[in-house]
N, C-alpha and C positions, 0 to 999 in steps of 0.2 A: 492740605494739598492731597488730592486723590491721585492714586497711582493706577495707571491702566497698563495692562499687560498686552503687548502686541504679540500676535502669533506670527511666526515665520511661515510663509506659504511653502517654502521648500521643506521645512520640517513636517508640516502637515501632510504634504504629498509623500514624503518618505515614509511616514508612519502608516498612511493608508496603503501604500504600495507594499510595505512589509506585511501588513495584516492580510491583504489580498493574496500575496504570495504564499503565506502560511496556509490560508484556506484552500488555495489551488493545490498546494503540495499534499495536504491532507486528503483532498478529494482524489488526487492521482493515486496515492498509496492505497486508499480504500478500494478503488476500482481495480488496481493492479492485483491486490490480494484476492479479491472476490473472483476475478477472472482466472487467475492461476489455480485457485482451489477448485473452481468448477471444472476447469480443464483436467485437473488431476482426477477428479471424480469420474468424469466422462471416460478418461483413459482407462481407469480401473474397471468401469462397467463394460467397456468394449472388450477388455481382456476376459472378463468373466463370461461374456457371451460366446467366446470361442470354445468354452468347455474343455480347454487343454490346460492341465494342471500347471505345467512349468511356465506357460505364458501368463497364467493368472498370478503365479508367485512373483515372477519378474516384474510384471506391471504393477502389482501391489507394492512391491519394494520401491520401484521408481516413483510411483505416485506419493507414497509416504515420504520419500526423500524430498520431492518437490514441495510438498506441504510444509515440512519442517524448515527448509531453506527459505521459503517464501515468508513464513511467519517470523523467522528470525530477522530477515532482511527488513521487512516492514516495521517490526518493532524497533530495530536499531535506527531506522530512518525517522520514525516518529519521535524518538528520544532526541535526535539531533535537531529536529524542527520545532521543538517546544520552546 
């Protein structure tokens, strides 16, 4: 007697939806991280263009903080979605 396994269409849909959701989440996190990092770079470059030392210092600190927070946020989010 041969046994056949039936696949549940709901289970298949759920698995595909979960996989697609993870892909979309990963793409969102990648885009978010790249965008914020580029924005921080631009912010810092604009401050350097002013040639005012205290503005450069503040902008550099703010950009560095934004980079660190963004990297920590995206790393934590990626761990949760694995």
